[in-house]
N, C-alpha and C positions, 0 to 999 in steps of 0.2 A: 621478402616482401617488397613490392614495388609501389612507387608513388602513383596515386590515381590521377594526378594532374599531368606530370611530365614523363612518367614511366621509369624514372631513375631508381636504382637499387637503394633501399633504405637500410640503415643500421638497425640492429635490434634495440628495442625500447626508444626509438626515435619519436619525437613529438612533432618535428617539422622536417620536411625534405631539405637536404643540404644543397640541392641544386636549384629548386624554384621557391622554397620557403613555404610551400603548401602545408597546412595542418594535416597531420596523419591521424586518421580516425580508426580506432580499434574498438571492438565490442565493449571492453571494459571502460574505455574513455568516453564513448558515446553516451552512456548512462549518466556520467557525472558532468557532462558538458552543460553549460548554462543554457536555458531555454530562451530562444529568441521570441520576441513578441509577434503575435500573428498579424498585427496591423502593419501597414507600410509606413515606415518612419517619414516624417516631413523633412525634406532636404533643407539644410541650413544655408542661409545666405552668407557669402563670404564677407568678412569684415572689410571696412573701407580701406584699411592699410594692408590687406592681404597681398596685393600685388607688389608691395614694397618690402615684404617680410624677408625675402631671400636676398642676401647681400652678395653682389658679384665682386670678386677680387680681380683687379687688373694687375697683370704682371709688372714688376718694377721696371723692366726694360721698356715696356710700352709707355709707362708714365714718364720715364726719362726722355724718351724720344718725343713725346707730345710737348713736354716743357721746352725742349731744345728747339722744336719747330716754332713754338709760340715766341720764344726769345729772338730767333732769327727774323721772323716776320716783324716783330716790334722794333728790332734794331734797324732792319732794312727800311721800315717806314719812317723812322727817325732821321736816317741819312738822306732819304729821298725828299723829305718835306722841307 
């Protein structure tokens, strides 16, 4: 059996495609699948903090280089003033 989404070969009794993650529909599973409402759902507005939800990790070497540059600039300004 092949995935209807990407065409990858599916394992027997697979519920999802191992390549693209698409749900595998078989005749016995289609009858037990939850029914979706016929109405179009109203899209949710993103929460105010949604843009800040993902935390970006800065590598240690980058942080160390930034601190070093700041210290050099501060030390240089102290000697020049």
